[in-house]
C-alpha positions in Angstrom: -4.7 0.0 2.4 -7.2 2.6 1.5 -7.7 3.3 5.2 -4.0 4.1 5.6 -3.6 6.4 2.7 -3.6 10.0 4.0 -3.2 9.1 7.7 -0.7 11.3 9.5 2.6 9.9 10.6 3.2 11.0 14.2 6.4 10.8 16.4 5.7 9.2 19.8 8.7 11.0 21.3 7.7 14.6 20.3 4.0 14.3 19.1 5.1 16.2 15.9 3.4 15.2 12.7 6.1 14.1 10.3 3.9 13.9 7.4 1.2 11.9 5.6 1.1 8.4 4.0 0.7 8.7 0.3 1.4 5.3 -1.0 2.6 1.8 -0.1 5.2 -0.6 -1.7 4.7 -4.3 -2.0 7.4 -7.0 -2.7 7.1 -10.7 -2.5 3.7 -10.8 -0.9 4.5 -8.2 1.9 3.9 -4.7 2.3 7.5 -3.5 2.9 7.0 0.2 3.5 5.2 3.5 2.8 5.8 6.6 0.9 5.5 9.6 3.2 4.8 13.1 2.0 6.8 15.1 4.5 5.5 18.5 5.6 7.8 21.5 5.3 7.1 25.1 5.2 7.2 25.7 1.4 8.0 22.3 -0.1 6.8 18.8 -0.1 9.4 16.1 0.1 8.8 12.4 0.0 10.4 9.9 2.3 10.3 6.0 2.8 9.1 4.5 6.0 10.1 0.8 6.4 7.3 -1.4 7.7 9.5 -2.5 10.6 9.8 1.1 11.9 6.2 1.5 12.7 5.2 1.2 16.3 1.4 1.3 15.9 -1.2 1.7 13.2 -4.3 3.3 14.5 -7.4 4.6 13.2 -6.3 8.3 13.3 -2.6 8.1 12.9 0.5 5.9 12.3 3.1 6.2 15.2 6.8 5.9 14.9 9.5 6.4 17.5 10.8 9.7 15.9 11.3 11.4 12.6 14.7 9.6 12.0 12.7 6.3 11.1 11.7 8.0 7.8 14.5 7.4 5.3 15.3 9.4 2.1 13.3 7.9 -0.8 15.9 6.3 -3.0 15.9 5.0 -6.5 16.0 1.4 -5.2 12.7 2.0 -3.5 11.0 2.8 -6.7 11.8 -0.8 -7.9 9.3 -2.1 -5.5 5.6 -2.4 -6.6 3.5 0.7 -5.8 -0.1 0.3 -4.8 -1.6 3.6 -5.6 0.6 5.9 -7.6 2.9 5.7 -10.8 2.3 4.0 -14.0 3.4 0.7 -12.4 0.7 0.8 -9.7 -1.2 -2.2 -8.7 -4.6 -0.5 -8.4 -6.7 -0.8 -11.5 -4.9 -3.7 -13.1 -6.9 -6.7 -14.3 -6.3 -9.5 -11.8 -6.2 -13.1 -13.5 -5.9 -16.4 -11.8 -3.1 -18.6 -12.7 -5.7 -20.6 -14.6 -6.5 -17.4 -16.7 -9.8 -16.6 -15.3 -10.5 -13.0 -14.8 -11.1 -12.2 -11.1 -11.7 -8.4 -11.4 -9.8 -5.3 -11.4 -7.5 -4.6 -8.4 -8.8 -2.1 -6.0 -7.0 -2.6 -2.6 -4.6 -4.8 -0.6 -5.3 -6.3 2.8 -2.4 -7.0 5.0 -1.6 -8.1 8.6 -0.6 -5.0 10.5 1.6 -7.0 12.8 4.0 -8.4 10.1 3.0 -6.7 6.8 2.2 -10.0 5.1 -0.5 -9.5 2.3 -3.6 -11.6 3.3 -5.9 -10.6 0.4 -6.7 -8.4 -2.6 -10.0 -6.4 -3.1 -11.2 -6.7 -6.7 -14.0 -4.9 -8.4 -16.0 -5.8 -11.5 -17.1 -2.1 -11.9 -19.2 0.3 -9.9 -22.6 -1.1 -11.0 -21.4 -4.5 -9.8 -20.0 -3.1 -6.6 -23.3 -1.5 -5.8 -25.4 -4.7 -6.6 -23.1 -7.4 -5.1 -20.3 -5.6 -3.3 -16.5 -5.9 -3.9 -14.8 -9.3 -3.7 -11.8 -10.2 -1.6 -9.6 -13.0 -3.0 -6.9 -14.6 -1.1 -4.0 -16.1 -2.7 -0.2 -16.1 -2.9 2.5 -15.6 -5.4 1.3 -12.3 -7.0 3.0 -11.5 -10.3 2.8 -8.0 -11.3 3.7 -6.7 -14.8 2.9 -3.4 -16.6 -0.3 -4.7 -18.0 -1.8 -7.1 -15.5 -1.6 -8.9 -12.1 -1.6 -12.7 -11.8 -2.5 -14.4 -8.6 -1.9 -18.0 -7.7 -5.1 -19.3 -5.9 
């Protein structure tokens, strides 16, 4: 997910940059869409890009058919689980196994770019451990998010 944050969203029809990806939303083990910071002359507005509307995710940009694929960011979208922003975000939460073992702090989400299914979570034990051992990627299903922590069934 970190590789996608900040990428421009580009229309295949016009070549116009619609905006930039600023966050992602998860629900039931899938990435369901992205928050897009739309570029306007003086103001920045946010929109919602459903995962199904993406034509291609490249290294330099995310491609969609046209700007109409970006929906208005509604209150219902805010009930999904954000990955990077807001107080309810996934990043930085303690990740526990369903047996109660600490797996680390949530750092990133890995997902299948074809269907949006989450395939793993990157967890950290802190920057010193990251330098010495690297970050861990845990695979699991049935992620339960709450305000204080995330619990992952392995």
